[in-house]
MIDOSE-1310 file (N, C-alpha, C; in nm, 2 decimals, decimal comma, always signed):
residues 253
xxxx	-2,65/+0,28/+1,47/-2,57/+0,22/+1,35/-2,43/+0,32/+1,36; -2,35/+0,21/+1,37/-2,19/+0,26/+1,39/-2,12/+0,33/+1,27; -2,04/+0,42/+1,30/-1,99/+0,50/+1,21/-1,88/+0,46/+1,11; -1,94/+0,36/+1,01/-1,84/+0,30/+0,94/-1,78/+0,38/+0,82
xxxx	-1,85/+0,51/+0,79/-1,79/+0,59/+0,73/-1,65/+0,68/+0,79; -1,67/+0,71/+0,90/-1,58/+0,77/+0,98/-1,44/+0,65/+0,99; -1,48/+0,52/+1,01/-1,39/+0,45/+1,03/-1,29/+0,42/+0,87; -1,36/+0,42/+0,79/-1,31/+0,40/+0,65/-1,19/+0,55/+0,62
xxxx	-1,25/+0,65/+0,68/-1,19/+0,76/+0,63/-1,06/+0,76/+0,75; -1,04/+0,71/+0,87/-0,94/+0,69/+0,94/-0,83/+0,58/+0,86; -0,89/+0,46/+0,80/-0,83/+0,39/+0,76/-0,74/+0,45/+0,64; -0,83/+0,52/+0,55/-0,78/+0,60/+0,43/-0,65/+0,67/+0,46
xxxx	-0,65/+0,74/+0,58/-0,55/+0,84/+0,61/-0,45/+0,78/+0,68; -0,46/+0,65/+0,72/-0,32/+0,58/+0,78/-0,30/+0,47/+0,67; -0,34/+0,49/+0,54/-0,33/+0,39/+0,43/-0,31/+0,25/+0,45; -0,43/+0,21/+0,54/-0,44/+0,07/+0,56/-0,54/+0,00/+0,48
xxxx	-0,50/-0,10/+0,40/-0,57/-0,20/+0,31/-0,67/-0,25/+0,40; -0,79/-0,27/+0,35/-0,91/-0,33/+0,42/-1,00/-0,38/+0,31; -1,11/-0,45/+0,36/-1,20/-0,52/+0,28/-1,33/-0,46/+0,35; -1,42/-0,38/+0,27/-1,56/-0,35/+0,33/-1,66/-0,46/+0,29
xxxx	-1,72/-0,54/+0,39/-1,84/-0,64/+0,35/-1,97/-0,57/+0,38; -2,03/-0,59/+0,29/-2,17/-0,51/+0,30/-2,29/-0,62/+0,25; -2,38/-0,64/+0,35/-2,48/-0,76/+0,32/-2,58/-0,67/+0,21; -2,60/-0,76/+0,11/-2,65/-0,67/-0,01/-2,80/-0,76/-0,03
xxxx	-2,82/-0,86/+0,03/-2,94/-0,94/+0,02/-2,96/-1,04/+0,13; -3,07/-1,05/+0,19/-3,10/-1,16/+0,29/-3,25/-1,23/+0,27; -3,24/-1,35/+0,28/-3,38/-1,41/+0,28/-3,40/-1,53/+0,40; -3,51/-1,52/+0,43/-3,52/-1,64/+0,55/-3,48/-1,56/+0,67
xxxx	-3,46/-1,65/+0,77/-3,42/-1,62/+0,89/-3,28/-1,57/+0,91; -3,22/-1,45/+0,92/-3,11/-1,42/+0,91/-3,09/-1,32/+1,04; -2,96/-1,30/+1,07/-2,92/-1,21/+1,21/-2,93/-1,07/+1,17; -2,87/-1,02/+1,02/-2,88/-0,91/+1,01/-2,94/-0,87/+0,84
xxxx	-2,99/-0,73/+0,82/-3,06/-0,75/+0,70/-2,96/-0,65/+0,59; -3,00/-0,62/+0,46/-2,96/-0,56/+0,37/-2,90/-0,43/+0,43; -2,76/-0,38/+0,39/-2,70/-0,27/+0,42/-2,61/-0,30/+0,55; -2,62/-0,39/+0,63/-2,52/-0,42/+0,75/-2,39/-0,42/+0,70
xxxx	-2,29/-0,39/+0,74/-2,15/-0,34/+0,69/-2,04/-0,41/+0,85; -1,92/-0,45/+0,75/-1,82/-0,49/+0,84/-1,70/-0,47/+0,77; -1,59/-0,40/+0,83/-1,47/-0,37/+0,78/-1,36/-0,49/+0,86; -1,30/-0,54/+0,74/-1,20/-0,65/+0,80/-1,04/-0,60/+0,73
xxxx	-0,95/-0,62/+0,83/-0,81/-0,57/+0,81/-0,73/-0,71/+0,78; -0,61/-0,71/+0,72/-0,56/-0,83/+0,69/-0,52/-0,93/+0,80; -0,48/-0,85/+0,91/-0,44/-0,96/+1,02/-0,58/-1,01/+1,07; -0,69/-0,99/+1,01/-0,83/-1,04/+1,07/-0,91/-0,96/+1,16
xxxx	-0,84/-0,85/+1,19/-0,93/-0,76/+1,29/-1,03/-0,70/+1,22; -1,15/-0,69/+1,27/-1,26/-0,63/+1,20/-1,34/-0,54/+1,30; -1,40/-0,47/+1,22/-1,51/-0,35/+1,28/-1,65/-0,36/+1,24; -1,75/-0,35/+1,30/-1,88/-0,39/+1,30/-1,92/-0,52/+1,27
xxxx	-2,04/-0,55/+1,23/-2,06/-0,72/+1,23/-2,19/-0,73/+1,10; -2,17/-0,85/+1,05/-2,29/-0,91/+0,98/-2,38/-1,00/+1,02; -2,34/-1,02/+1,16/-2,43/-1,11/+1,23/-2,37/-1,21/+1,33; -2,25/-1,20/+1,34/-2,18/-1,27/+1,45/-2,19/-1,44/+1,40
xxxx	-2,14/-1,52/+1,48/-2,14/-1,67/+1,45/-2,10/-1,72/+1,30; -2,19/-1,79/+1,24/-2,17/-1,85/+1,10/-2,14/-1,74/+1,01; -2,23/-1,63/+0,97/-2,21/-1,50/+0,88/-2,08/-1,44/+0,90; -2,03/-1,43/+1,03/-1,93/-1,36/+1,06/-1,80/-1,46/+1,01
xxxx	-1,80/-1,57/+1,04/-1,70/-1,67/+1,01/-1,70/-1,67/+0,86; -1,80/-1,68/+0,79/-1,77/-1,69/+0,63/-1,74/-1,55/+0,58; -1,77/-1,43/+0,64/-1,74/-1,28/+0,60/-1,58/-1,31/+0,62; -1,52/-1,32/+0,71/-1,40/-1,32/+0,75/-1,30/-1,41/+0,65
xxxx	-1,35/-1,53/+0,62/-1,30/-1,63/+0,52/-1,29/-1,59/+0,39; -1,42/-1,51/+0,34/-1,40/-1,44/+0,21/-1,32/-1,34/+0,20; -1,31/-1,25/+0,30/-1,21/-1,13/+0,31/-1,08/-1,18/+0,30; -1,04/-1,26/+0,37/-0,92/-1,32/+0,35/-0,88/-1,36/+0,20
xxxx	-0,98/-1,42/+0,15/-0,94/-1,47/+0,01/-0,93/-1,33/-0,09; -1,01/-1,23/-0,04/-0,98/-1,09/-0,13/-0,86/-1,05/-0,12; -0,80/-1,05/+0,03/-0,67/-1,02/+0,02/-0,56/-1,09/-0,04; -0,61/-1,20/-0,06/-0,49/-1,31/-0,09/-0,49/-1,27/-0,28
xxxx	-0,61/-1,24/-0,33/-0,62/-1,23/-0,49/-0,60/-1,08/-0,49; -0,62/-0,99/-0,41/-0,63/-0,87/-0,42/-0,74/-0,82/-0,52; -0,86/-0,87/-0,50/-1,00/-0,84/-0,58/-1,09/-0,86/-0,49; -1,21/-0,76/-0,52/-1,34/-0,78/-0,44/-1,41/-0,89/-0,50
xxxx	-1,54/-0,91/-0,47/-1,63/-1,02/-0,50/-1,74/-1,00/-0,43; -1,82/-1,13/-0,47/-1,97/-1,16/-0,41/-1,97/-1,27/-0,36; -2,06/-1,30/-0,26/-2,10/-1,44/-0,20/-2,21/-1,43/-0,15; -2,26/-1,57/-0,15/-2,38/-1,61/-0,10/-2,37/-1,70/+0,00
xxxx	-2,39/-1,68/+0,13/-2,38/-1,77/+0,24/-2,51/-1,86/+0,29; -2,53/-1,97/+0,27/-2,64/-2,06/+0,32/-2,61/-2,05/+0,49; -2,70/-2,02/+0,55/-2,67/-2,03/+0,70/-2,70/-2,15/+0,79; -2,61/-2,25/+0,76/-2,61/-2,37/+0,80/-2,53/-2,38/+0,88
xxxx	-2,55/-2,47/+1,02/-2,45/-2,49/+1,12/-2,31/-2,53/+1,06; -2,21/-2,47/+1,11/-2,05/-2,51/+1,06/-1,99/-2,53/+1,18; -1,95/-2,64/+1,22/-1,85/-2,67/+1,34/-1,94/-2,63/+1,46; -1,85/-2,54/+1,53/-1,92/-2,49/+1,66/-2,02/-2,37/+1,64
xxxx	-2,04/-2,32/+1,53/-2,11/-2,22/+1,49/-2,26/-2,23/+1,47; -2,35/-2,20/+1,56/-2,49/-2,23/+1,51/-2,54/-2,14/+1,39; -2,63/-2,18/+1,33/-2,70/-2,08/+1,23/-2,84/-2,08/+1,24; -2,90/-1,98/+1,20/-3,07/-1,95/+1,18/-3,12/-2,01/+1,04
xxxx	-3,07/-2,06/+0,94/-3,12/-2,13/+0,84/-3,17/-2,05/+0,70; -3,13/-1,93/+0,70/-3,17/-1,83/+0,60/-3,05/-1,84/+0,51; -3,05/-1,73/+0,43/-2,95/-1,69/+0,33/-2,90/-1,54/+0,32; -2,79/-1,54/+0,31/-2,73/-1,39/+0,31/-2,63/-1,38/+0,18
xxxx	-2,64/-1,26/+0,12/-2,53/-1,25/+0,02/-2,46/-1,12/+0,05; -2,34/-1,12/+0,04/-2,23/-1,01/+0,04/-2,16/-0,96/-0,08; -2,12/-0,83/-0,06/-2,04/-0,77/-0,17/-1,93/-0,73/-0,08; -1,80/-0,77/-0,13/-1,69/-0,74/-0,07/-1,61/-0,65/-0,15
xxxx	-1,57/-0,55/-0,10/-1,48/-0,43/-0,18/-1,36/-0,42/-0,11; -1,25/-0,40/-0,21/-1,09/-0,37/-0,14/-1,12/-0,22/-0,11; -1,05/-0,16/+0,01/-1,04/-0,03/+0,03/-0,89/+0,00/+0,04; -0,87/+0,11/-0,01/-0,72/+0,15/+0,01/-0,61/+0,06/-0,08
xxxx	-0,67/+0,00/-0,18/-0,59/-0,10/-0,25/-0,50/-0,03/-0,34; -0,50/+0,10/-0,37/-0,40/+0,17/-0,47/-0,25/+0,13/-0,43; -0,19/+0,14/-0,54/-0,02/+0,12/-0,51/+0,01/+0,24/-0,44; +0,11/+0,24/-0,37/+0,16/+0,34/-0,25/+0,31/+0,34/-0,28
xxxx	+0,34/+0,48/-0,30/+0,48/+0,48/-0,34/+0,55/+0,59/-0,23; +0,65/+0,52/-0,16/+0,71/+0,59/-0,06/+0,85/+0,68/-0,11; +0,85/+0,80/-0,13/+0,95/+0,86/-0,19/+1,05/+0,89/-0,07; +1,15/+0,85/-0,07/+1,24/+0,91/+0,03/+1,34/+0,99/-0,03
xxxx	+1,31/+1,12/-0,01/+1,38/+1,26/-0,03/+1,28/+1,33/-0,12; +1,28/+1,46/-0,06/+1,19/+1,55/-0,13/+1,28/+1,64/-0,21; +1,38/+1,63/-0,28/+1,47/+1,72/-0,37/+1,41/+1,71/-0,50; +1,47/+1,78/-0,61/+1,46/+1,82/-0,72/+1,37/+1,71/-0,79
xxxx	+1,43/+1,57/-0,78/+1,37/+1,46/-0,85/+1,25/+1,41/-0,78; +1,28/+1,40/-0,66/+1,15/+1,35/-0,58/+1,01/+1,44/-0,61; +1,03/+1,59/-0,60/+0,94/+1,66/-0,63/+0,86/+1,65/-0,78; +0,96/+1,62/-0,88/+0,92/+1,62/-1,01/+0,85/+1,47/-1,02
xxxx	+0,90/+1,37/-0,94/+0,82/+1,23/-0,95/+0,68/+1,26/-0,91; +0,68/+1,34/-0,79/+0,54/+1,37/-0,76/+0,44/+1,43/-0,84; +0,50/+1,51/-0,91/+0,42/+1,57/-1,04/+0,37/+1,47/-1,13; +0,48/+1,40/-1,18/+0,46/+1,33/-1,30/+0,35/+1,19/-1,27
xxxx	+0,36/+1,15/-1,14/+0,24/+1,07/-1,10/+0,12/+1,12/-1,08; +0,10/+1,24/-1,08/-0,04/+1,28/-1,07/-0,13/+1,23/-1,17; -0,23/+1,20/-1,12/-0,34/+1,12/-1,21/-0,33/+0,99/-1,24; -0,21/+0,93/-1,20/-0,21/+0,78/-1,19/-0,24/+0,72/-1,08
xxxx	-0,26/+0,57/-1,08/-0,30/+0,50/-0,97/-0,23/+0,51/-0,82; -0,11/+0,58/-0,84/-0,01/+0,58/-0,72/-0,05/+0,69/-0,61; -0,07/+0,64/-0,51/-0,08/+0,74/-0,39/+0,07/+0,76/-0,35; +0,13/+0,89/-0,34/+0,25/+0,93/-0,33/+0,28/+0,99/-0,19
xxxx	+0,35/+0,92/-0,14/+0,40/+0,96/+0,00/+0,53/+1,03/-0,01; +0,54/+1,16/+0,05/+0,70/+1,21/+0,03/+0,76/+1,23/+0,18; +0,87/+1,17/+0,18/+0,93/+1,19/+0,35/+1,07/+1,26/+0,31; +1,08/+1,35/+0,41/+1,18/+1,41/+0,42/+1,17/+1,53/+0,56
xxxx	+1,27/+1,53/+0,64/+1,26/+1,61/+0,73/+1,32/+1,75/+0,71; +1,36/+1,80/+0,60/+1,40/+1,93/+0,56/+1,27/+2,02/+0,52; +1,26/+2,10/+0,63/+1,15/+2,19/+0,61/+1,11/+2,27/+0,47; +1,23/+2,33/+0,38/+1,21/+2,38/+0,30/+1,16/+2,30/+0,17
xxxx	+1,20/+2,18/+0,17/+1,18/+2,09/+0,05/+1,05/+2,00/+0,07; +1,01/+1,97/+0,21/+0,89/+1,88/+0,23/+0,76/+1,99/+0,21; +0,80/+2,09/+0,25/+0,68/+2,22/+0,27/+0,69/+2,30/+0,12; +0,72/+2,25/+0,03/+0,72/+2,32/-0,10/+0,57/+2,34/-0,14
xxxx	+0,55/+2,48/-0,17/+0,40/+2,50/-0,22/+0,37/+2,47/-0,38; +0,48/+2,43/-0,43/+0,44/+2,38/-0,55/+0,40/+2,22/-0,57; +0,40/+2,15/-0,46/+0,38/+2,02/-0,49/+0,23/+1,99/-0,51; +0,19/+1,88/-0,56/+0,03/+1,85/-0,60/-0,02/+1,84/-0,46
xxxx	-0,15/+1,89/-0,44/-0,23/+1,88/-0,32/-0,24/+1,74/-0,30; -0,25/+1,63/-0,37/-0,26/+1,48/-0,34/-0,13/+1,43/-0,27; -0,03/+1,49/-0,29/+0,08/+1,43/-0,21/+0,07/+1,43/-0,07; +0,10/+1,31/+0,00/+0,10/+1,31/+0,16/+0,26/+1,32/+0,20
xxxx	+0,23/+1,45/+0,27/+0,41/+1,47/+0,31/+0,41/+1,44/+0,46; +0,53/+1,36/+0,49/+0,58/+1,32/+0,62/+0,71/+1,41/+0,66; +0,69/+1,50/+0,73/+0,84/+1,58/+0,77/+0,88/+1,51/+0,91; +0,96/+1,42/+0,87/+1,02/+1,34/+0,99/+1,16/+1,24/+0,93
xxxx	+1,23/+1,20/+1,02/+1,33/+1,13/+0,98/+1,31/+1,00/+0,91; +1,38/+0,97/+0,84/+1,34/+0,87/+0,73/+1,33/+0,73/+0,81; +1,41/+0,71/+0,93/+1,40/+0,58/+1,02/+1,26/+0,57/+1,08; +1,22/+0,69/+1,11/+1,09/+0,69/+1,22/+0,98/+0,66/+1,11
xxxx	+0,98/+0,70/+0,99/+0,88/+0,68/+0,90/+0,87/+0,54/+0,85; +0,99/+0,45/+0,84/+1,00/+0,36/+0,80/+0,94/+0,24/+0,92; +0,96/+0,26/+1,06/+0,92/+0,19/+1,14/+0,78/+0,20/+1,16; +0,70/+0,30/+1,11/+0,59/+0,31/+1,15/+0,49/+0,27/+1,02
xxxx	+0,54/+0,28/+0,90/+0,47/+0,27/+0,78/+0,40/+0,12/+0,75; +0,30/+0,12/+0,68/+0,23/+0,01/+0,64/+0,30/-0,06/+0,54; +0,34/-0,18/+0,54/+0,41/-0,23/+0,42/+0,32/-0,35/+0,38; +0,34/-0,37/+0,23/+0,29/-0,49/+0,16/+0,36/-0,52/+0,03
xxxx	+0,36/-0,64/+0,03/+0,43/-0,70/-0,09/+0,35/-0,68/-0,23; +0,23/-0,63/-0,22/+0,15/-0,64/-0,36/+0,15/-0,46/-0,39; +0,13/-0,36/-0,27/+0,13/-0,25/-0,28/+0,23/-0,16/-0,27; +0,33/-0,20/-0,19/+0,44/-0,11/-0,15/+0,54/-0,07/-0,24
xxxx	+0,57/+0,03/-0,31/+0,68/+0,07/-0,40/+0,76/+0,18/-0,32; +0,90/+0,17/-0,33/+1,00/+0,28/-0,29/+1,11/+0,31/-0,38; +1,12/+0,44/-0,37/+1,20/+0,51/-0,44/+1,30/+0,58/-0,35; +1,44/+0,57/-0,34/+1,54/+0,62/-0,24/+1,63/+0,74/-0,33
xxxx	+1,60/+0,86/-0,29/+1,66/+0,96/-0,35/+1,70/+1,08/-0,26; +1,77/+1,05/-0,14/+1,80/+1,15/-0,05/+1,91/+1,24/-0,08; +1,97/+1,32/+0,01/+2,06/+1,42/-0,02/+2,20/+1,37/-0,01; +2,22/+1,25/+0,02/+2,36/+1,18/+0,04/+2,32/+1,03/+0,01
xxxx	+2,46/+1,01/-0,03/+2,46/+0,85/-0,08/+2,48/+0,76/+0,05; +2,53/+0,82/+0,18/+2,53/+0,76/+0,30/+2,41/+0,73/+0,36; +2,33/+0,87/+0,35/+2,15/+0,82/+0,39/+2,10/+0,75/+0,29; +2,12/+0,76/+0,15/+2,06/+0,63/+0,08/+2,08/+0,49/+0,13
xxxx	+2,22/+0,48/+0,16/+2,24/+0,33/+0,20/+2,16/+0,31/+0,32; +2,15/+0,41/+0,42/+2,09/+0,36/+0,55/+1,93/+0,35/+0,53; +1,87/+0,42/+0,43/+1,73/+0,40/+0,41/+1,72/+0,26/+0,36; +1,79/+0,23/+0,23/+1,77/+0,09/+0,19/+1,81/-0,01/+0,28
xxxx	+1,89/+0,00/+0,38/+1,93/-0,11/+0,48/+1,80/-0,13/+0,57; +1,74/-0,02/+0,59/+1,62/-0,02/+0,69/+1,47/-0,06/+0,63; +1,50/-0,04/+0,50/+1,36/-0,07/+0,40/+1,35/-0,24/+0,37; +1,46/-0,29/+0,35/+1,52/-0,42/+0,30/+1,43/-0,53/+0,38
xxxx	+1,41/-0,50/+0,53/+1,34/-0,64/+0,59/+1,18/-0,62/+0,55; +1,14/-0,52/+0,51/+1,00/-0,50/+0,48/+0,96/-0,56/+0,35; +0,81/-0,60/+0,32/+0,77/-0,64/+0,20/+0,73/-0,54/+0,10; +0,80/-0,54/-0,01/+0,77/-0,44/-0,12/+0,76/-0,51/-0,24
xxxx	+0,69/-0,45/-0,33/+0,68/-0,49/-0,46/+0,78/-0,43/-0,55; +0,83/-0,30/-0,50/+0,94/-0,24/-0,61/+1,01/-0,17/-0,51; +1,17/-0,20/-0,51/+1,24/-0,08/-0,43/+1,39/-0,05/-0,52; +1,40/+0,07/-0,51/+1,49/+0,12/-0,63/+1,55/+0,24/-0,57
xxxx	+1,67/+0,28/-0,62/+1,77/+0,38/-0,57/+1,82/+0,46/-0,68; +1,82/+0,60/-0,66/+1,88/+0,66/-0,78/+2,04/+0,67/-0,77; +2,09/+0,65/-0,85/+2,23/+0,65/-0,84/+2,33/+0,61/-0,97; +2,47/+0,62/-0,97/+2,53/+0,57/-1,06/+2,56/+0,42/-1,05
xxxx	+2,63/+0,35/-1,14/+2,67/+0,20/-1,12/+2,79/+0,21/-1,01; +2,87/+0,32/-1,02/+2,98/+0,30/-0,94/+2,93/+0,31/-0,78; +2,82/+0,40/-0,78/+2,76/+0,43/-0,61/+2,70/+0,29/-0,56; +2,62/+0,23/-0,68/+2,56/+0,12/-0,64/+2,65/+0,01/-0,57
xxxx	+2,76/-0,01/-0,69/+2,86/-0,10/-0,64/+2,90/-0,08/-0,50; +2,93/+0,02/-0,47/+2,97/+0,06/-0,34/+2,89/+0,01/-0,20; +2,75/+0,07/-0,24/+2,65/+0,03/-0,15/+2,62/-0,11/-0,12; +2,61/-0,19/-0,26/+2,61/-0,33/-0,27/+2,68/-0,41/-0,20
xxxx	+2,82/-0,37/-0,23/+2,92/-0,42/-0,13/+2,91/-0,42/+0,01; +2,89/-0,29/+0,06/+2,86/-0,27/+0,21/+2,76/-0,34/+0,28; +2,63/-0,36/+0,20/+2,51/-0,43/+0,27/+2,52/-0,57/+0,24; +2,59/-0,61/+0,15/+2,59/-0,75/+0,13/+2,67/-0,83/+0,21
xxxx	+2,79/-0,73/+0,29/+2,88/-0,77/+0,38/+2,79/-0,78/+0,51; +2,69/-0,73/+0,52/+2,59/-0,75/+0,62/+2,50/-0,87/+0,64; +2,52/-0,92/+0,53/+2,46/-1,05/+0,49/+2,32/-1,01/+0,44; +2,29/-0,92/+0,36/+2,13/-0,85/+0,29/+2,16/-0,90/+0,17
xxxx	+2,04/-0,94/+0,13/+2,00/-0,98/-0,01/+1,96/-0,85/-0,09; +2,02/-0,82/-0,20/+1,97/-0,70/-0,27/+1,96/-0,76/-0,39; +1,91/-0,89/-0,42/+1,88/-0,90/-0,57/+1,76/-0,85/-0,62; +1,67/-0,80/-0,57/+1,56/-0,75/-0,58/+1,55/-0,57/-0,61
xxxx	+1,66/-0,53/-0,57/+1,69/-0,39/-0,55/+1,70/-0,33/-0,69; +1,65/-0,24/-0,76/+1,69/-0,17/-0,86/+1,80/-0,04/-0,85; +1,87/-0,05/-0,91/+1,97/+0,08/-0,93/+2,09/+0,07/-1,02; +2,07/+0,15/-1,10/+1,99/+0,29/-1,12/+1,87/+0,23/-1,17
xxxx	+1,76/+0,33/-1,11/+1,60/+0,30/-1,14/+1,59/+0,38/-1,27; +1,47/+0,34/-1,33/+1,40/+0,42/-1,43/+1,46/+0,34/-1,57; +1,36/+0,38/-1,66/+1,38/+0,34/-1,80/+1,50/+0,44/-1,88; +1,57/+0,39/-1,96/+1,66/+0,48/-2,01/+1,62/+0,57/-2,11
xxxx	+1,58/+0,71/-2,09/+1,53/+0,77/-2,21/+1,62/+0,86/-2,27; +1,74/+0,87/-2,21/+1,86/+0,97/-2,25/+1,84/+1,10/-2,20; +1,76/+1,13/-2,10/+1,73/+1,25/-2,03/+1,83/+1,26/-1,92; +1,84/+1,39/-1,87/+1,91/+1,39/-1,72/+1,89/+1,50/-1,65
xxxx	+1,79/+1,56/-1,68/+1,72/+1,65/-1,60/+1,63/+1,58/-1,49; +1,59/+1,69/-1,39/+1,52/+1,60/-1,27/+1,38/+1,56/-1,35; +1,34/+1,64/-1,42/+1,19/+1,62/-1,47/+1,19/+1,46/-1,56; +1,31/+1,47/-1,67/+1,33/+1,35/-1,73/+1,34/+1,21/-1,66
xxxx	+1,45/+1,24/-1,56/+1,48/+1,14/-1,49/+1,34/+1,10/-1,39; +1,27/+1,18/-1,37/+1,14/+1,12/-1,28/+1,05/+1,08/-1,40; +1,06/+1,10/-1,52/+0,95/+1,06/-1,61/+1,00/+0,89/-1,62; +1,12/+0,88/-1,63/+1,17/+0,75/-1,67/+1,16/+0,66/-1,54
xxxx	+1,16/+0,73/-1,41/+1,11/+0,64/-1,30/+0,98/+0,59/-1,29; +0,86/+0,72/-1,33/+0,74/+0,68/-1,33/+0,70/+0,58/-1,44; +0,79/+0,59/-1,55/+0,76/+0,48/-1,64/+0,78/+0,35/-1,58; +0,89/+0,33/-1,51/+0,92/+0,20/-1,48/+0,81/+0,15/-1,33
xxxx	+0,78/+0,24/-1,28/+0,71/+0,22/-1,17/+0,57/+0,17/-1,22; +0,53/+0,25/-1,33/+0,39/+0,19/-1,40/+0,39/+0,07/-1,48; +0,50/+0,03/-1,52/+0,52/-0,10/-1,60/+0,53/-0,20/-1,50; +0,59/-0,19/-1,38/+0,60/-0,28/-1,30/+0,45/-0,31/-1,21
xxxx	+0,36/-0,20/-1,20/+0,24/-0,22/-1,13/+0,14/-0,29/-1,23; +0,15/-0,26/-1,37/+0,09/-0,33/-1,45/+0,12/-0,45/-1,49; +0,23/-0,49/-1,44/+0,27/-0,61/-1,48/+0,34/-0,63/-1,61; +0,41/-0,55/-1,67/+0,46/-0,51/-1,79/+0,62/-0,57/-1,78
x	+0,68/-0,54/-1,66/+0,80/-0,59/-1,63/+0,82/-0,62/-1,48
């Protein structure tokens, strides 16, 4: 039996979206019985098997539909010959479960607002990744244990991160406007569901002018970010940002 639990843990740590396909029932002549598992990634890569040939073909097709809809499901597969794939004539039933489908928030900047945002989002569906190369900020002992910390340069993280137009949320709040602009410029080519930056209207006007001059489309970027709740402390700003993130995730705006 292959170590599917270990593979799921590996994918969880790397924040990789996947579908876990499990054979729940089989009748007649089938290549695998109940409990057989296969893990499928969005690019079609898979681990394990539910039988090869026709069963594998159907499982990969159904997993692709799960990625398209971002929903799991069940499927009953009659094992009849399909194209070049031979089959043994039985029936298999699958359960398909999305793995690591939580919304993922990449917080660029572990300063006062970034740390407050990590606290405010504790207990919500968001999986928070905090990115900062400054040791005294990224290693703060007060951060929630659920926060995934990345002590590295922003560019290094952006190049290696997993990006998804349904799951990836970005908030930019580094220690300088110049760095904010650099982060935004490097994030823009990647698919995101939400991308926003902390800043005043004048700061945004300058950054927007600079990046549009490079031919970048900033129409989907939010700046200033957050709902206007009248507060200006780091925690109050974080609450306003969290409110907007949740509203976006739940389809309220």
